[in-house]
N, C-alpha and C positions, 0 to 999 in steps of 0.2 A: 504494500500500500504506500502510495506517495504521500509524503508529509505535506500538510497544509501550510506552505511557506508564508503566504500572504497573511493568513490569520495569526501565525506565530509572530511574524514581524510586527503586527499591529499591537501585540501585548507590550512591546518595547518602544512604541512610536514616540512617547513623550520624551524619551532620552536620546532618540536617534537624530541628534543635531550637532552642529559644529561648535556650539557654545555651551555644551552640557557634558558632565561625566555620564557614565552609563553602565552598560553590561556587556560581557562576552558570554555567548550562549553556545553550548554544545549538546547535541541530542545523540545518544548512543542507542542503536537499535540492533538487536541480535549480534552484538559484539563489534559493530562497526560505527564509526563516527558518521552518522547519516546526515547531520546538518550542523553547521557551525557559522556563526556570524558575530560581528561586533556592532554595538549600537552606542553612539556617542563617542566621547573623546577619552583617550588614555592620559593625555597631558594637555591642559589648557594653555599653559605658557608657550609651548612649542607647536601647538596645533596638530598633535599626533592623534590619529583615530584609534579607538579600541579595535582589536582584532582577535581571532582565536589563538594567536600566538603571543598576545600581550601577557606579560608576567604580572600576576596579582598575588597579594597576600591572602591566603584562604582562612586565616585565623583558626578557629576550632576544628575545621575540617582536618587539620594537622593531627588531631588526637588519634585517629585510626592508624596513622603511620607509626606513632609512638607505641601504641598498644600492641600492634602486630609485631613490631620489633621485639618487644618484651616477650611476647608469646613464642617467637622463634627461639629466643635464648632459653626459655623454659623447656621447650621441646628438645633442646640439645643438652639439657641437664646443667646448664651454666647458672641457673637460678631456679627457684620454685615460686610459683605464684602465692603459695602459702607462707613464704618467708616473711619475717618481720622487716619492715622497711628500714628499721634502725640497724639491721645487719649490713646495709649498704650506705645508709646516711646516718652514721652514729651521732652526728651533730644534733639530731632531733632530741628533744627532751623526753623523758619517760613520763607519760601523762596518765599512767595507771591502766592503760589498755594496750593490747597488742594490735598494731595496725599492719595488715599484710599488703603485699603488692596487689592481691586480688581486690582488697578494699579500695585501693587507689584506682584500679582499672574501672570499677563499677560506680565510682563516686559515692561510696558508702564509708569513707574513712573517718568522717567527723571533723576533719581539719577545716580551718577557716580559709576562705578563698583569697588568693593573693591580690587580685585586683581591687576587691573591696578594702583590703588592708592598705594598699597603696593610696587609695583615695582618702581614707580616714587619716592617714599619716601626713596628708598635705601635699602629696606628689601631684604634679601637673601632667597634662597629656604629653607635653614635649620632653619630659624627663625620661632618660634612658633607663630601662628596667632590665637588670642582668640576673643571671643565675644566683650570684652572690647576694643580690638584694632580696630575692625570693627566699633563699635559704636563711637569711637573717631574720625575716619575719617568721618563718617556719620554726626555727629553733627558739624563738621568743614566746611560743605558745605556752600558756599556763593552764589552759583547759581546752577541751574539745567542744564542738557544738553538740555532739551526741556520742553515745557509745558506738564504736565501729561495727558496722553491719546492721545496726538497728533502724537506720533510715537511709533514704537516698537524698543527696543534696549535691548538685553539680559543683565540682571543685577543681579549679584550674591548678591550685597548688599541688594536688595529687599528681597531675601529669607532668609538672615540672620536676617533681621528685622521681617519677619514673624515668624521665630522660637522664637525670643525674645518675640513677642506678645503672642505666645502660652504659653511660660513660665509664663508670667505675668497674663494671664487670668486664667491659670490652677493652678498657685501658686505652681508649682513644676518643676523640671528640664525637659527640652524638651525631653531628651532621654527617660524619664519615660513615658511621655504622648504618644509618638509614639509607644513605646513597648506595652503599655496597650491597645491602640486603634487599632493598625494595626498588629504588629509583633506577639504578643502572640496569638491572635485569629486565625491566619493563621498557627500557629505552625512553625514560622520562628525562630527556636530555636538557630540558629547559626548566627543571625543577631543582630546588635545593632547600635545605634548612638554613634559614637566614639568622646567623648568630652575631652579626656585626652590622649595626645600623649605618655605618659609614661606608660599607662596601658598595661598589658600583654594580648594578644589575641591568644588563642589556635588555631593552624592550620592557622595562618595568613601567606599569601604569601607576601614576600618582593617585592618591586618594583625596577625597573632598567631602566637605560638609556645607550645608547652607550657611551663608553669612547673613546676620541680622540686617534687614533693609534690602536684601536681594543679592543675587549672585552667589559665589562660592568662595570658600577658603580652603587652603591645603590642610589635610588631616591625615598625614602619613603615620605609619606605625613607628614607635620608638622602643619596641620590645626586643631584647636579645635573649631572654630566658626561654629556651626552647622546650618542646614537649607538649605544652598546652596549646601553643600556636607556633608560628614562625615558618611554616611551609610556604614558599613562594613557588607558584606553578602557573600553568596555562590550561585553558580549556582542552587543547589538544592532548596535553600530557595526562590530565585527569580522565580523559576518555580512555586512554590506555589502562589506567587504574580500574575504571569501571568494567572494561572488557575482562580484566583479570578476575573480577568478582565471579563471572560465569565460567571462565576457562580454568581458573585455579592453577595457572602455570607457575606462579610464584606464591609461596606461603600458603599452599592449599589447605593443609590441616589447620594451620593457625587462623586462616580466614574463616573456616567452618566454626571454630570455637569463638571467634570474634563476633559472629552473627548469631550466637546462642545467648539468650537473655541470662543475666545474672539473677541473684536472689538475695533477699535479706536473711538475717539469722533465723527468722521464723518461717522461712520458706516462701514468703511472698515474692512472686516473680517481678523483675524489673522490666522496663522497656529499653534497656541499655545493655549492650554486650561489651566488647573491648573497643572503646573509642567509636562505637557506632550506635546510633539511635535506631531502635527496632520498633516499627509501627505498622500502620495500615492506612490505605487511602482508597475509599470507594470499593472496598471488598478485596483489594490486592495488598499483599504484604509489601512493606517498604523497608529499605536499609539505607542509611545515609547519615548526614550530619550537616548542620549549618555552621556558619562562622561569622563573628562580629569582632572587629578591632579597628579603632579609630574610624576612618571613613570607608574601610573595606567591608564588604559583605559577600558571603558566599553560601552556596547550597549545592550539595551533591546528593542526588536522590536516585535510587535504583529499585526497580520492581522485579524481583527475582523470578516470579512466576511467568513473566512475559519477556524477560531479558531486555528491559527498556530502562534507560537512564537519562537523567537531565543534569547538566552541570551549568551553573550560573555563577559568574564571578563579576561582582559589581565594585565600582570605585566611588560610590556616593552613599553617604550614611543613611539617607532616607529611603533607599530602595529595599524592598522586602523580597529577597530571592526565594525564600521558602514558599511564599504564596505564589510567586510567578512560576516556579518549577511545577507546582501542581496544576496551574492553568495550562502550561504547556502539555502536561500529561492528559488533561481533559481533551485537548484538541487532537492529540495524536493516538490515544488509545481507544477512543470511541466506545463501542458497545462492550469492550472488555472491562470497562469500569461500571460499577453498579451505583445504586443510590446510596445516599448517606443521610441518616435521620437528622443529624445536627446541621450539616451543610445545606441541606435542601429544605429545611423547615422554613415556612414563610414567616416574615415579621408580623407580629400581632400589634395592633394599635391599642395602646393603653391611654386612659384619660390622664389629664394633667394632675388631678388630685391623687390618682393611684401611683403615678410615677413619683410625684413629690413625696408621697408617704414612704417610699423606699429609701429616700436619701437619708444620709446620716453617717455616723461614725461606727465602725465595726472593728473588733479587736480579736486576735488569736492569742489566747492566754498562754499557749504552749510555746510559741515562738517570739512573743512580744511584739509582733508586727500589727499594724493597723491598715485598714482600708477606709478611705473616705469616698462615699458614693454621693455625687452631686447631681442635682437636677438643673440643667441649664440648656438654653436654646432648644427646648422641647425634647431633650434626650437625657438619659442617665449616663454618667461617666464614672469610672473608678480609677484610682491611681494604681499604676503597675508597680512592680517591684524595683524598677530602676529609674524612677522619676517621671515616667511617661503617664499620660492619661488615655484610657481606653474606653470606647463606647460599648455600652451594654445594649444589645439588640434583643428586645423581648420576643419570646417564642411561645408564650403561654404557660400556664401552670407553674409560674415562678422560675422558668428556665430562660437563660440568656445566652446569646452567642457573643463571644468576646475575642478580639485580637485577630491577627492575620499571620500565618494560618490560624483558623478559629479553634477555640476550645470552649468548654461549657462552664457556665456559672449558674448557681441557683440562689434564689432569695425566697425563704419561706419561714413561717414561724417554727421555733423549736419547741421542746417539751414544755417550757415554761410560758409559751405564748409569744416570747420576744423574737424578733426577726433574727435569722442566722443567714449569713452570706457564705456560700461554699464555692470554691473554685477548684476545678480539676484540670491541670495543665496537660499539654500534649505528652509530657514525660511521665505522667501518671501521678505526680505529686498532688495532694489535696490539702488545701488550706481551709480551716473552719473559723469564721470570724463572727462572733456574737455581737449583736447591737449593744452599744455602750453609750452612756450619757457623757457627752463631752464636758470636761472640767472647765471652770471659768475662774482661774486663780486670781486672787486679789493682788494689788501692788505689794502688800506685805508678804504674801506667799511667794511671789516672784523674787523678792529680796532674799528669801531663804536660799535660793539657788546661786546667787551671785558669788563669784569666787573663781579660783583657778584649780584645775584638776589635771592630774598626770596619769598617763597610761604606760606602764613599763613594757607592755607587749609591742607598742608602737614607738616608744621614745618621744612622745609629743605631749604638749600641754594644750588644753582647751580652757578658755576663759568665758564665763557668763557674766553679763551685766544687765541692768535694767535701764531702758531708755524709752521715754515717752509712754510708759505704761506697758512696754513689751519686753519680753526676755530676748536678749541678743547673744548669739554665739560668735565669739571671735577666735579664730584659729589661724595658725601660720599659713601663709600663701593662699588664703581664701578671703573673699569679701565677707563682711559681716552678714550673718543670716538670722532670721527671726523664726525660731521653732514655733510650731502651732501646738497649743495644748491639746492633749487627747484625754486620757483619764487622769485621776489624781496622781501628781508627781511624775507625769509622763508627757512627752512631747514628740512631735514628728517633724522631720525634714524630708525633702524630696527623695532621698535615697536611704534613709535610715530612721529608726525610732530610738529614743533614749528614755530610760526610766531611772529616776533618782531614788537613792536609798537613804533611810534615816536610821539613827540609832535609837536606843530606848528613851532618850530625852526628847526625841523629835527633831534633832539636829541633822541636817543633810550631811552625809559622809562621802558620797560619791554617786556615780551613776553607771549604768550598763548600756552599751550600744547593741542594737539588734538590726540586722539587715537581712536580705534574702538568703545570704550565704554565710552570715556571721551571727553568733549569739553570745551574749554574756561577755562582751569585751569590756573589761572593767576599767574605769577611771576613778582614782582616789583623790579626795579633796586635800589640797595643800593647807597646812595649818600655819 
């Protein structure tokens, strides 16, 4: 069957201009690169167009290369996936639990995520992040988010430690091991692990983000810590990688294990293998991964039952390649795709009073995180975990479609009659947020929080002050921010929540920070 080229190109038309960044697209059908095109520009300074051989950073798509390299070493008896990570990275502290390489592979380690730590420590997007920087944060851990194997929580730190393990087992740089074991055998000649941000990369596409007021600004990656990210590659090379998913010419047994779901300690299956997200779309199984770093966006999506793959590499932060890849599949797979109850459900019109009645503050007592549901411009929106706001599309019976690609949320009364907001993300994680009455702290209460606090895990100080009746957070290398009150002694900011602690006399002694991938990061009040 001939691919519908015009309809595919129409999906990318808004970026197919000489004044915009855009995407490179590759479609792999039955092991062959059946369609490849670039849309938009690889470099706006030089007027270079994107093409299938443009080199892009694919961010977390890199994780599968790290994981499969580890799996190959395990198959050769050079390590075991049930080894303690401290056998290879003894710098990590003993946190009272055994963290295995398998925990790292499946994102069940309980370690805090490195990128959240960088942000909380005051690092800027332009700061270079090295292996040593990640290791410094890792060894400063004083507690885990949760006991290893008890939960799934996506963790970039885990994959940086896996790459460091590969280096120490192989006694040579990680980039060389991956190149020898995976890239060279598949003739991925334009791919490499990028461990030096000053290195010249022929045909590299620059990355961009929107500039306030219009236009674009450069948003290139500054990360040198490999493992979690740092694969630079092309659509053409990734098509060879996808072809190998079916052929298994390289790393065959390791690929099979990589595509097998992991499990929690209690046997609950995960939707994640070794560096690969395992899901389904319209009745067909999917294997793949997305990637986000600076202005780069990427998606690799393979349908094993029909041997069909889509690769999208984007160099603009607002592009959503995960959703685009599925739209490409819609056009190309036709009647081999079935219906989907969530995706196909029609939007239900709710009245203004009904929508407004759902707005409010919701809190997950287990994770310390909050969700604010707002009613504005005739729609409900909710804050995402990384500072964005997402529209809640009503489907009836308290169900909502959220995000792109979509996932499901529910809003319904709980056992006590109060509303409960539940969200179940594509990776299977569920958050349960109970309706909470927002606190309204007085100026006297706000004065209790004023002072300076230190965090040994990060080596930073945060200072709170009261200005014009509002609490203000002042921290190094950041503009002043005004946290929003949530429940008593708790506040929220766009990417994290914080909860103050008091002693027996009622005096504030410190606070804990909570984010999507970090819990109980403690700051102690200076006296």
